[in-house]
C-alpha positions in Angstrom: 0.0 0.0 0.0 1.3 3.5 -0.9 -0.1 5.3 2.1 2.9 7.7 2.5 2.9 8.5 -1.2 -0.8 9.2 -1.2 -0.5 11.5 1.9 2.4 13.4 0.2 0.3 14.2 -2.8 -1.7 16.4 -0.5 -0.1 19.9 -0.1 1.4 19.8 3.4 -0.1 16.3 3.8 2.5 15.0 6.3 1.4 17.8 8.7 -2.3 18.2 7.8 -3.4 14.5 7.6 -2.1 13.7 11.1 -3.5 17.0 12.3 -7.0 16.2 11.0 -6.8 12.7 12.5 -5.9 14.2 15.9 -8.7 16.7 15.6 -11.2 13.9 14.8 -9.9 11.9 17.8 -10.1 14.9 20.1 -13.6 15.8 18.9 -15.1 12.3 19.2 -13.1 11.0 22.2 -11.4 13.9 24.0 -10.4 11.8 27.0 -8.5 9.2 25.0 -5.1 10.3 26.4 -6.3 10.3 30.0 -7.9 6.9 29.5 -4.8 5.1 28.2 -2.3 7.3 30.0 1.5 6.5 29.8 3.1 6.9 26.3 -0.2 7.2 24.5 -1.1 10.2 26.6 2.4 11.6 25.9 2.0 11.3 22.2 -1.5 12.7 22.2 -0.8 15.7 24.4 2.9 16.2 23.7 2.7 19.4 21.5 5.2 21.4 23.5 7.9 18.8 23.9 7.6 17.6 20.3 7.8 21.2 19.1 10.8 21.8 21.3 12.7 18.8 19.8 11.6 19.8 16.3 12.8 23.4 16.9 16.2 22.1 18.1 16.6 19.9 15.1 15.7 22.7 12.8 18.4 24.8 14.3 20.9 22.0 14.0 20.1 21.7 10.2 21.0 25.3 9.4 24.5 26.0 8.0 26.0 29.3 9.1 27.8 29.4 5.7 24.7 29.8 3.7 25.2 31.7 0.4 24.5 35.4 0.0 21.8 34.6 -2.5 19.9 32.4 -0.2 20.2 34.9 2.7 19.0 37.7 0.5 16.0 35.8 -0.7 15.0 34.2 2.6 15.7 37.4 4.5 13.5 39.4 2.2 10.6 37.0 2.6 11.0 36.6 6.3 11.3 40.3 7.2 8.4 41.1 4.9 6.1 38.5 6.4 6.9 39.6 9.9 6.5 43.3 9.1 3.1 42.7 7.6 2.0 40.7 10.6 3.2 43.5 12.9 1.3 46.1 10.9 -1.8 44.0 11.0 -1.5 43.7 14.8 -1.1 47.4 15.2 -4.2 48.1 13.0 -6.3 45.3 14.4 -5.6 46.3 18.0 -7.5 49.6 17.4 -10.7 47.7 16.3 -10.6 44.4 18.1 -11.1 44.3 21.9 -8.6 42.5 24.1 -10.9 39.5 24.7 -11.6 39.2 20.9 -14.9 39.8 19.1 -17.8 38.1 20.9 -20.8 38.4 18.5 -21.6 38.5 14.8 -19.8 37.0 11.9 -16.4 37.8 13.3 -17.1 36.2 16.7 -13.9 34.5 17.9 -11.6 36.7 15.9 -8.7 38.2 18.0 -5.4 39.9 17.4 -3.7 36.7 18.6 -5.5 34.7 15.8 -4.5 37.3 13.2 -0.9 37.4 14.2 -0.5 33.6 14.6 -2.0 33.1 11.1 0.1 35.7 9.3 3.6 35.8 10.9 4.8 32.3 9.8 5.2 30.6 6.5 4.6 26.9 5.8 8.3 26.2 5.1 7.8 22.7 3.9 5.1 23.7 1.5 7.2 26.7 0.3 10.3 24.4 -0.3 8.3 21.9 -2.3 6.7 24.6 -4.5 10.1 26.2 -5.1 11.5 22.8 -6.1 8.9 22.7 -8.8 8.5 26.3 -9.9 11.6 28.1 -8.6 15.3 28.0 -8.5 17.7 26.1 -6.1 18.5 29.3 -4.3 14.8 30.1 -3.9 14.2 26.6 -2.5 17.1 27.1 -0.1 15.3 30.2 1.3 13.4 27.7 3.5 16.6 27.7 5.7 16.1 31.2 7.2 12.3 30.8 7.2 12.9 28.2 10.0 13.6 31.2 12.3 9.9 32.0 12.1 9.1 28.6 13.6 7.7 28.6 17.1 6.0 31.3 19.2 9.0 33.7 19.4 8.1 36.0 16.5 4.4 36.0 17.6 5.6 37.0 21.1 7.9 39.7 19.7 5.1 41.2 17.5 2.5 41.2 20.3 5.0 42.7 22.7 6.3 45.4 20.3 2.8 46.3 19.4 2.0 46.9 23.1 -0.5 44.1 23.2 1.3 41.9 25.7 4.3 41.9 28.0 6.6 38.9 28.3 9.5 38.5 30.7 12.9 38.4 29.0 13.5 34.8 30.1 10.4 33.8 28.2 11.9 35.1 25.0 15.1 33.2 25.7 13.2 30.1 26.6 11.3 30.2 23.3 14.5 30.4 21.2 17.0 28.5 23.4 16.4 25.0 21.9 16.9 26.4 18.4 20.1 28.2 19.4 21.6 25.1 21.1 20.8 23.0 18.0 22.2 25.7 15.7 25.4 25.9 17.7 25.9 22.1 17.8 25.1 21.7 14.1 27.8 24.3 13.2 30.4 23.1 15.6 30.2 19.5 14.3 28.7 18.8 10.9 28.1 15.2 12.0 25.6 16.6 14.5 23.9 18.5 11.7 23.6 15.4 9.6 22.3 13.4 12.6 19.7 15.8 13.9 18.5 17.2 10.6 17.2 13.7 9.7 14.7 13.9 12.6 13.1 17.1 11.3 10.7 15.5 8.7 10.2 12.5 11.0 8.8 14.7 13.8 6.3 16.5 11.6 3.5 13.9 11.6 3.9 13.4 15.3 3.8 17.1 15.8 0.7 17.4 13.6 -1.1 14.7 15.5 -0.5 16.3 18.8 -1.6 19.7 17.4 -4.7 18.1 16.1 -5.5 16.9 19.6 -5.8 20.6 20.7 -8.5 21.2 18.1 -12.2 20.5 18.5 -13.8 20.2 15.0 -17.1 21.5 16.4 -15.3 24.8 17.1 -14.0 24.9 13.5 -17.6 24.2 12.3 -18.8 27.2 14.3 -16.0 29.4 12.9 -15.5 27.6 9.6 -16.6 30.3 7.3 -14.6 32.9 9.2 -11.6 30.5 9.1 -11.9 30.3 5.3 -12.1 34.1 5.1 -9.0 34.3 7.4 -7.1 31.9 5.2 -7.9 33.9 2.1 -7.0 37.1 3.9 -3.6 35.6 4.9 -2.8 34.9 1.2 -4.0 38.4 0.0 -2.6 40.6 2.8 0.8 38.9 3.1 1.0 37.7 -0.5 0.9 41.1 -2.3 3.8 42.6 -0.2 5.7 39.3 -0.5 5.4 39.4 -4.3 6.6 43.0 -4.4 9.5 42.3 -2.1 10.6 39.3 -4.1 10.5 41.2 -7.3 12.1 44.5 -6.0 14.5 43.2 -3.4 14.9 39.5 -3.7 15.7 39.5 -7.4 12.9 37.0 -8.3 9.8 37.2 -10.4 7.3 37.0 -7.5 6.7 33.3 -7.5 8.6 32.8 -4.3 6.4 35.5 -2.7 3.2 33.7 -3.6 4.6 30.4 -2.3 5.5 32.1 1.0 2.0 33.5 1.5 0.7 30.4 3.4 0.0 29.9 7.1 2.4 27.5 8.9 1.1 24.3 10.4 3.3 25.0 13.5 1.3 28.3 14.0 -1.6 26.2 15.2 0.2 25.6 18.5 1.1 29.3 19.1 -2.1 30.5 20.7 -2.0 27.7 23.3 1.7 28.1 24.0 1.4 31.9 24.3 -1.6 31.5 26.6 0.5 29.2 28.8 3.2 31.9 29.0 0.7 34.8 29.4 -2.6 33.8 30.9 -4.2 37.0 29.6 -4.6 35.2 26.3 -6.4 32.1 27.7 -9.9 33.3 26.9 -9.1 33.6 23.1 -6.7 30.7 22.8 -9.3 28.1 21.8 -11.0 30.1 19.1 -7.7 31.4 17.9 -6.4 27.8 17.5 -9.5 26.8 15.5 -9.2 29.8 13.2 -5.5 29.3 12.6 -6.0 25.6 11.9 -8.7 26.5 9.4 -6.4 29.1 7.7 -3.6 26.5 7.6 -5.8 24.1 5.7 -7.2 26.9 3.4 -3.8 28.3 2.5 -2.3 24.8 2.0 -4.9 24.1 -0.6 -5.0 27.5 -2.3 -1.3 28.6 -2.3 -0.1 25.7 -4.5 -2.8 26.4 -7.0 -2.1 30.2 -7.1 1.6 29.6 -7.2 1.2 27.3 -10.2 -1.0 29.8 -12.0 1.4 32.7 -11.2 4.4 30.7 -12.4 2.6 29.8 -15.6 1.7 33.5 -16.2 5.1 35.0 -15.4 7.4 32.2 -16.4 9.8 29.9 -14.5 12.6 32.0 -13.0 15.3 29.8 -14.5 13.7 30.1 -17.9 13.5 33.9 -18.0 15.4 35.1 -21.1 18.1 37.8 -21.0 15.6 40.2 -22.5 13.6 39.9 -19.3 10.6 38.3 -21.1 9.2 35.1 -19.6 9.9 31.9 -21.6 7.1 29.8 -22.9 4.8 28.2 -20.4 6.1 24.8 -21.6 9.3 25.4 -19.8 7.5 24.7 -16.6 7.4 21.0 -17.5 11.2 20.7 -18.1 
């Protein structure tokens, strides 16, 4: 049976399929972890430790001697994505109350949900799309995008926007596993090879644990809003990303489109941030559901939009010296 191959045909499938399975389990049998206990409970409820190990392995996989092209491309996309999320936080804070919107179509929407959905890119999805529609350097931009992983940037945005306060040691704690992994991976390349192998392996376990924080009935209640949020993530972050890629990154905008998704890891951010700062606990559940919906929506739409954009503007490697895109057939070579 080609189960793995089938799952991988789904954009972000190794994250999304386990996530959906976990969400189904949590919706239908929310006490499964407590009932079985032991290792089963650890796998079902291990979002934070699994994320910590994954973050460590991501850090270990990054080579300090990355090329200037990769750094320029990834830096442009990462800074643009974070800057847009910060602007959204600043604007949304003037309209959305601290406890989120309580009534009407936008019930459940909070600044925490908006920032969590917009400040991180689905790096795996981006890398796979750039392998198909971009250059090797553009695909390598996934490296610096790993810095977005985890709650650190969300905490920085919320703190700098004056929406929350975090103790300095909380910021250190959020990035410390990454820094330790990064240091070990660059001190000894054998460590990099060893730990980087675990990064893709941990993704389905992480997705399953994340899914067990989601109740599908909540997504049903906020489903349409979740779809709207997913589309908003693509539009609001995608347009600046396209412009930044074309004007600064030296690309044709395809990388910007591919980076306009919401990261699967972002689903955990509302819960983690609520654990660090209890002021966010009232909106954590609804924010988790909305971010999960936006992850699914962007994982479906971004590959389609990227393919259409690349077909319209040409493969970056096939752009002629005249600056005119090559024929669309070049996409297939």
